C-alpha positions as CSV (number, residue, x, y, z in Angstrom):
1,X,-88.6,33.9,-7.5
2,X,-91.4,33.7,-10.1
3,X,-89.0,34.9,-12.8
4,X,-86.5,32.2,-12.0
5,X,-89.3,29.5,-11.9
6,X,-90.6,30.6,-15.3
7,X,-87.1,30.7,-16.8
8,X,-86.1,27.2,-15.4
9,X,-89.4,25.7,-16.5
10,X,-88.9,27.0,-20.0
11,X,-85.5,25.4,-20.1
12,X,-87.2,22.1,-19.9
13,X,-90.1,22.8,-22.4
14,X,-88.0,24.3,-25.2
15,X,-85.5,21.5,-25.7
16,X,-88.3,18.8,-25.4
17,X,-90.4,20.7,-27.9
18,X,-87.5,21.0,-30.3
19,X,-86.7,17.3,-29.9
20,X,-90.3,16.2,-30.6
21,X,-90.7,18.6,-33.5
22,X,-87.5,17.4,-35.3
23,X,-88.0,13.7,-34.2
24,X,-86.1,11.4,-36.6
25,X,-88.2,8.6,-38.1
26,X,-85.9,6.0,-36.7
27,X,-86.4,7.3,-33.1
28,X,-90.2,7.5,-33.8
29,X,-90.1,3.8,-34.8
30,X,-88.3,2.9,-31.6
31,X,-90.9,4.9,-29.6
32,X,-93.7,3.3,-31.6
33,X,-95.1,6.7,-32.7
34,X,-97.0,5.7,-35.8
35,X,-98.2,9.1,-37.2
36,X,-95.1,11.3,-37.2
37,X,-97.2,14.4,-37.6
38,X,-98.6,13.8,-34.1
39,X,-95.1,14.1,-32.6
40,X,-94.5,17.2,-34.7
41,X,-97.7,18.9,-33.6
42,X,-97.0,17.9,-29.9
43,X,-93.5,19.2,-30.2
44,X,-94.7,22.5,-31.7
45,X,-97.2,22.9,-28.8
46,X,-94.6,22.2,-26.2
47,X,-92.1,24.5,-27.9
48,X,-94.7,27.3,-28.0
49,X,-95.5,26.8,-24.4
50,X,-91.8,27.0,-23.5
51,X,-91.4,30.2,-25.5
52,X,-94.4,31.7,-23.7
53,X,-92.9,30.9,-20.4
54,X,-89.6,32.3,-21.5
55,X,-91.3,35.5,-22.6
56,X,-93.3,35.7,-19.4
57,X,-90.1,35.5,-17.3
58,X,-89.2,39.0,-18.6
59,X,-91.9,40.7,-16.6
60,X,-93.9,38.2,-14.5
61,X,-97.6,39.0,-13.9
62,X,-100.8,37.1,-13.3
63,X,-100.7,35.7,-16.8
64,X,-97.2,34.4,-16.3
65,X,-98.1,32.9,-13.0
66,X,-101.1,31.2,-14.6
67,X,-99.0,29.9,-17.4
68,X,-96.5,28.4,-15.0
69,X,-99.2,26.8,-12.9
70,X,-100.9,25.4,-16.0
71,X,-97.6,24.0,-17.4
72,X,-96.8,22.3,-14.1
73,X,-100.3,20.8,-13.9
74,X,-100.0,19.4,-17.4
């Protein structure tokens, strides 16, 4: 069950991170994100978190459970 939860959670974080990282300036203007680097840094962090969850789903342990709980709390 933990493996499926980690995998499904990473399916949310990875696309959102990629979208934020490659956010077009037109969409950033619509969302009123002034510094585009802030969206890129945020997207990189969300993408890295999603990839960590995806890697943790291979062999769940205490670190994977902590990453899942931390991601859900954020």
